[in-house]
Every structure is written in structure tokens, then in C-alpha cells.
Wavefront OBJ file of the C-alpha trace (Angstrom):
o trace
v 217.534 127.429 -82.169
v 218.894 123.915 -83.437
v 222.670 122.474 -83.327
v 221.773 122.028 -87.144
v 221.451 125.942 -87.343
v 224.610 126.710 -85.745
v 226.522 124.305 -88.147
v 225.019 126.138 -90.964
v 226.010 129.407 -89.663
v 229.438 128.212 -88.814
v 229.994 127.087 -92.544
v 228.795 129.950 -93.977
v 231.427 132.194 -91.895
v 233.935 129.786 -93.012
v 233.014 130.104 -97.010
v 231.731 133.738 -96.840
v 229.624 132.537 -99.670
v 226.167 130.994 -99.337
v 226.332 129.000 -102.245
v 229.529 127.246 -101.535
v 227.971 126.752 -98.072
v 225.078 125.189 -99.356
v 227.280 122.804 -101.561
v 229.410 121.871 -98.632
v 226.233 121.135 -96.349
v 224.049 119.243 -98.770
v 221.370 121.445 -98.817
v 219.617 123.780 -101.018
v 220.604 127.642 -100.863
v 216.698 128.716 -100.452
v 216.623 126.086 -97.170
v 220.067 127.218 -96.085
v 218.926 131.130 -96.104
v 215.627 130.314 -94.792
v 217.146 128.538 -91.856
v 219.686 131.353 -91.085
v 217.126 133.759 -91.240
v 214.963 132.181 -88.909
v 218.028 131.714 -86.610
v 218.707 135.469 -86.850
v 215.211 136.401 -86.126
v 214.796 134.094 -82.990
v 218.093 135.025 -81.521
v 217.490 138.646 -82.304
v 221.024 138.827 -83.979
v 222.306 139.747 -87.348
v 225.062 137.467 -88.076
v 225.725 138.393 -91.654
v 225.486 141.222 -93.752
v 224.807 140.161 -97.492
v 226.245 141.722 -100.412
v 226.432 140.833 -104.201
v 229.968 139.731 -103.681
v 228.916 137.138 -100.561
v 228.445 137.595 -97.101
v 230.436 139.260 -94.414
v 230.229 138.634 -90.445
v 228.911 141.310 -88.395
v 230.596 142.450 -84.954
v 227.644 140.983 -83.181
v 227.692 137.886 -85.369
v 231.566 137.115 -84.299
v 230.343 137.017 -80.875
v 227.434 134.662 -81.728
v 229.413 132.269 -83.864
v 232.093 132.153 -80.903
v 229.340 130.794 -78.884
v 228.105 128.568 -81.632
v 231.178 126.815 -81.866
v 231.564 126.380 -78.227
v 228.144 124.800 -78.185
v 229.050 122.492 -81.163
v 232.207 121.382 -79.219
v 230.320 120.655 -76.353
v 227.672 118.362 -78.082
v 230.634 116.483 -80.111
v 232.197 116.038 -76.736
v 229.039 114.739 -75.158
v 228.287 112.506 -78.417
v 231.932 110.922 -78.133
v 231.508 110.331 -74.548
v 228.205 108.785 -74.339
v 227.742 107.346 -77.820
v 231.346 106.831 -78.990
v 230.436 108.593 -81.968
v 232.330 111.399 -83.657
v 230.278 114.165 -85.016
v 233.264 116.113 -86.679
v 236.674 116.446 -86.636
v 238.459 118.639 -83.551
v 239.495 121.937 -85.182
v 241.901 124.390 -83.303
v 244.409 126.901 -84.254
v 246.780 128.785 -81.992
v 249.400 131.552 -83.147
v 252.427 132.294 -80.671
v 255.617 133.428 -80.155
v 258.490 131.222 -80.430
v 257.942 129.380 -76.902
v 258.684 125.471 -76.266
v 256.008 125.174 -73.585
v 253.356 126.298 -76.533
v 254.523 123.323 -78.397
v 254.052 120.773 -75.648
v 250.641 122.265 -74.811
v 249.577 121.523 -78.217
v 250.742 117.794 -77.752
v 249.001 117.543 -74.858
v 245.764 118.875 -76.230
v 245.852 116.882 -79.227
v 246.598 113.872 -76.816
v 243.843 114.771 -74.461
v 240.944 114.555 -77.055
v 242.543 111.154 -78.883
v 240.546 111.986 -82.036
v 240.837 109.667 -85.092
v 240.772 112.453 -87.277
v 241.391 116.326 -86.429
v 242.683 119.951 -87.936
v 245.104 121.381 -85.290
v 247.257 124.334 -86.227
v 250.261 125.904 -84.320
v 251.781 128.778 -85.758
v 254.930 130.034 -84.514
v 255.362 133.489 -86.039
v 255.884 137.026 -85.717
v 254.123 139.231 -83.143
v 252.433 141.418 -85.342
v 250.785 138.249 -87.577
v 249.640 136.902 -84.049
v 247.807 139.890 -83.414
v 246.284 139.896 -86.899
v 245.480 136.056 -86.948
v 243.263 136.275 -83.609
v 241.844 139.561 -84.658
v 240.830 137.613 -88.105
v 239.556 134.595 -86.622
v 242.311 132.553 -88.209
v 243.443 131.792 -84.576
v 241.419 131.183 -81.431
v 243.993 132.496 -79.403
v 247.487 134.078 -79.497
v 250.455 133.644 -76.873
v 252.598 136.938 -76.442
v 254.146 138.853 -73.641
v 254.304 142.296 -72.316
v 257.065 144.059 -70.486
v 257.027 147.510 -69.092
v 258.938 148.634 -72.144
v 256.322 147.759 -74.659
v 253.269 147.508 -72.502
v 251.612 150.687 -73.250
v 251.809 150.180 -77.175
v 250.911 146.880 -77.324
v 248.051 147.269 -75.025
v 246.666 149.992 -77.359
v 246.995 147.911 -80.490
v 245.069 145.282 -78.397
v 242.682 147.653 -77.505
v 242.480 148.919 -81.192
v 241.464 145.552 -82.603
v 239.074 144.793 -79.741
v 241.399 142.109 -78.183
v 242.047 140.957 -74.494
v 245.165 140.078 -72.729
v 245.310 137.380 -70.141
v 248.540 136.980 -67.901
v 249.589 133.332 -67.389
v 252.889 133.823 -65.922
v 255.094 136.714 -64.764
v 258.651 136.009 -65.842
v 262.040 137.674 -64.963
v 264.631 137.565 -68.003
v 266.999 134.849 -68.576
v 269.415 134.516 -70.871
v 269.664 131.179 -73.026
v 273.098 129.864 -73.813
v 275.028 126.862 -74.849
v 275.783 124.538 -71.863
v 279.331 124.532 -73.388
v 279.350 128.483 -73.699
v 282.342 130.107 -71.349
v 279.380 131.950 -69.097
v 277.296 128.793 -68.775
v 278.501 128.268 -65.101
v 277.611 131.589 -64.115
v 274.841 132.037 -61.395
v 273.496 134.995 -63.001
v 274.443 137.532 -65.858
v 274.541 141.139 -66.874
v 274.141 142.702 -70.118
v 277.545 143.948 -70.292
v 278.934 140.223 -69.671
v 277.428 139.289 -73.148
v 278.599 141.901 -75.612
v 281.550 139.733 -76.678
v 279.238 137.095 -78.187
v 276.640 136.978 -81.067
v 272.888 138.012 -79.748
v 270.219 136.100 -81.524
v 266.690 137.405 -81.923
v 263.743 136.563 -84.118
v 263.127 138.823 -87.094
v 259.849 140.584 -87.191
v 259.583 141.402 -90.844
v 258.369 144.881 -91.846
v 257.150 145.222 -88.195
v 260.484 145.300 -86.967
v 259.754 147.647 -84.032
v 261.214 146.998 -80.554
v 257.760 146.612 -79.130
v 256.959 143.771 -81.249
v 260.108 142.069 -80.424
v 260.128 138.787 -78.641
v 263.426 139.400 -76.943
v 263.480 141.874 -73.978
v 265.967 144.491 -73.873
v 265.897 144.696 -77.578
v 266.755 148.346 -78.025
v 270.140 147.805 -76.763
v 272.736 148.228 -79.141
v 275.004 145.091 -79.782
v 278.106 144.512 -81.695
v 277.073 141.230 -83.265
v 273.593 140.313 -84.236
v 271.832 137.493 -85.689
v 268.272 137.890 -86.732
v 266.411 134.306 -87.549
v 263.177 133.041 -88.149
v 262.530 129.776 -86.277
v 263.709 128.114 -83.079
v 265.517 125.308 -84.398
v 267.713 127.564 -86.324
v 268.404 130.106 -83.178
v 269.053 126.604 -81.157
v 271.700 125.764 -83.678
v 273.282 129.090 -83.821
v 273.503 129.478 -79.864
v 275.175 126.337 -79.880
v 277.758 126.674 -82.772
v 278.817 130.335 -82.269
v 278.716 130.552 -78.638
v 275.486 133.126 -78.969
v 272.762 133.955 -76.690
v 269.475 135.200 -76.668
v 267.065 136.657 -73.769
v 264.103 134.940 -72.647
v 261.662 134.056 -70.182
v 263.781 131.279 -68.973
v 261.224 128.309 -69.496
v 263.083 126.246 -71.286
v 262.035 122.625 -71.996
v 264.589 119.734 -71.893
v 262.408 117.817 -73.438
v 262.796 119.775 -76.726
v 266.066 121.141 -76.405
v 267.972 118.434 -74.267
v 270.583 119.421 -72.012
v 272.380 121.540 -74.669
v 270.874 124.521 -73.662
v 271.200 126.438 -70.429
v 269.041 129.234 -68.741
v 270.641 131.770 -66.680
v 268.963 134.737 -64.851
v 269.811 138.046 -66.194
v 270.247 140.481 -63.230
v 268.266 143.441 -64.756
v 265.500 145.002 -63.586
v 262.556 143.974 -65.793
v 259.834 141.471 -66.390
v 258.059 139.519 -68.863
v 254.084 139.011 -68.507
v 253.572 135.990 -70.662
v 249.920 135.333 -71.732
v 247.231 134.678 -74.188
v 245.189 136.802 -76.255
v 241.692 136.529 -77.583
v 238.735 138.763 -79.014
v 237.100 140.753 -76.615
v 234.139 139.194 -74.528
v 234.465 135.984 -76.589
v 234.115 132.725 -75.057
v 236.896 130.327 -75.310
v 236.154 126.449 -76.606
v 236.842 123.250 -75.072
v 239.863 122.683 -76.916
v 241.325 126.530 -75.984
v 240.648 125.977 -72.491
v 242.454 122.635 -72.546
v 245.560 124.349 -74.049
v 245.459 126.899 -71.582
v 245.444 124.665 -68.665
v 248.325 122.709 -70.175
v 250.490 125.659 -70.653
v 249.874 126.536 -66.962
v 250.661 122.905 -66.259
v 254.048 123.120 -68.239
v 254.961 126.607 -66.788
v 254.595 124.664 -63.142
v 256.553 121.819 -64.172
v 259.628 123.829 -66.012
v 259.697 126.058 -62.630
v 259.682 122.954 -60.173
v 262.663 121.433 -62.655
v 264.661 124.921 -62.177
v 263.992 125.198 -58.517
v 265.580 121.616 -58.042
l 1 2 3 4 5 6 7 8 9 10 11 12 13 14 15 16 17 18 19 20 21 22 23 24 25 26 27 28 29 30 31 32 33 34 35 36 37 38 39 40 41 42 43 44 45 46 47 48 49 50 51 52 53 54 55 56 57 58 59 60 61 62 63 64 65 66 67 68 69 70 71 72 73 74 75 76 77 78 79 80 81 82 83 84 85 86 87 88 89 90 91 92 93 94 95 96 97 98 99 100 101 102 103 104 105 106 107 108 109 110 111 112 113 114 115 116 117 118 119 120 121 122 123 124 125 126 127 128 129 130 131 132 133 134 135 136 137 138 139 140 141 142 143 144 145 146 147 148 149 150 151 152 153 154 155 156 157 158 159 160 161 162 163 164 165 166 167 168 169 170 171 172 173 174 175 176 177 178 179 180 181 182 183 184 185 186 187 188 189 190 191 192 193 194 195 196 197 198 199 200 201 202 203 204 205 206 207 208 209 210 211 212 213 214 215 216 217 218 219 220 221 222 223 224 225 226 227 228 229 230 231 232 233 234 235 236 237 238 239 240 241 242 243 244 245 246 247 248 249 250 251 252 253 254 255 256 257 258 259 260 261 262 263 264 265 266 267 268 269 270 271 272 273 274 275 276 277 278 279 280 281 282 283 284 285 286 287 288 289 290 291 292 293 294 295 296 297 298 299 300 301 302 303 304 305 306 307
């Protein structure tokens, strides 16, 4: 097994077409096919299923490719450290619910490698799409939360799609309000305290069931509800309309400034925030750096809240 062979199979997995892969790699199609066949024989694994329309990746091929990406990442990192060479652009993708710490962790990850070229993707999107992105290897990992209200259903969905959830932080629910909101000076709040104010939540499209909601207690009927698609819009509406949302309480002052305050919600519930990855798959150096940054960011936010 060689690094070149690993590059070959990864390129094929990206194009799902041997002819296109051969063109990108500047090798002949017969030589590419031969190299892949030799790798599969040596490693006793079937990476691809060949069809008249192209190739598809087998389940064991998905696992093999995950290891292959990690090996190439480590090889690239060694080259950068010891030779000062850049072998290829770093590539990393995350799909997540709308968390400011997830944005800051991506900044940390990009800065940590300080590459001249890179291709990083951060998709703040709907919960169902996060699961689909990770399932289909569009993103290496996804960031979601689980609570007692959605745990059974979300866990079953993850299991059905061969995904695993790893907890990063167990949060108690908080309310995000404008710092000028009439309730912003309260030490804690109850749901009933908020009923006269507009409730902001993230729209989940056709999968708008409560167990895909980003906001805990989403099943409670409220007289005023506004659904949005992005974090900036929600922040502006919270400030402009004296609105509120219910979340983890992990607010980043660096991104939202002092315009938003986080107040504990005095209701019995929890939010287990964590990441999802394909079952039994290793994670690469960029994903490890990203996860470690999230943990550091969460600790930093918690220490600020305690002070």
C-alpha cells in the first residue's frame, strides 16, 4: 500500500467516475484501475462497486476511505512540519446547528494550520440536513443536541443511518434576550414569564417536527412565533422586537457583542450538545482540532458566565 494508491481511491470516491479521476490524477485509466485492484487485493477489501454508470463506494469502502484520508492528512502534516512543503490543500467540512462556538471553533481550526491554501466548509443548516450531510460524507462531522424530549427518536434515526453521537457538553436551558429587554435583569425565568413576547426559532423546512427543532420546549404553544433561517436574522429580531429564544446559554460575546444576554430558564430539562460521525470511523486531524477547540470555547464561555 502506498500514499499514491490512497490518493487514487480518494479521488475516485470524490468523482465516482474512473475516467474523470484518471484525468484529474494525470494517469491512464488502465493504470489507475490496476493500482486500485492491487490495493483492494493487498488490503483484502472491496472499496468500490463498478457499474456501467460509474462506481459506488461500498460500506467497507467508506470505512477504508476514512482511514485513508486520515493517513494522507498525517503525511501532509509531517511534510509541512519537516520539509516545509504543502502536499495538498487542507479539506474539512462541518454541518451544524446555529451555535456561535461552532463558528469560533472553525476560525481556530483554520488558524491552527495556517495554510496558504485550504478548502473548509461550515454549514449552519437544518437538523435533518446535518444528519444527511454526515451520512453521505458531505461533512466529516455534525453538531447537534439531544434532550429527553427528542432522544429516543434522534437516537433511532442516527442508528438507522449508522451514525454515532458523542457528547461535548450537557447544558441546562437558557433564554437569549436583548440586553434592553424588560426581563433582562432577572436572575432566572419561567416559560410563562415569556408568553407576551415574540418567540424566535429556526425553521426546519419539511422536517419541522419537534424532535428536529433546535429550540428545547418547542412543543409549547405560544401566541407569537417567528421562524428564521439564520443566526444574524434571529439576533436582529430578538433585539428589535424584544423577542427571545430558548437555547444552551453558550453565547459568544465576541460574535454577538453585549447586545444579547443569557438568562437561566427555570424548567427541568437538559441539552446534550455533541457531534455525530459515521459509526466506527476514525476522524482526521482537522476534525480533532475542531472538536478540541469547541471544548476550549465552551470552557471559556462557562468561565465568563461564572465571573
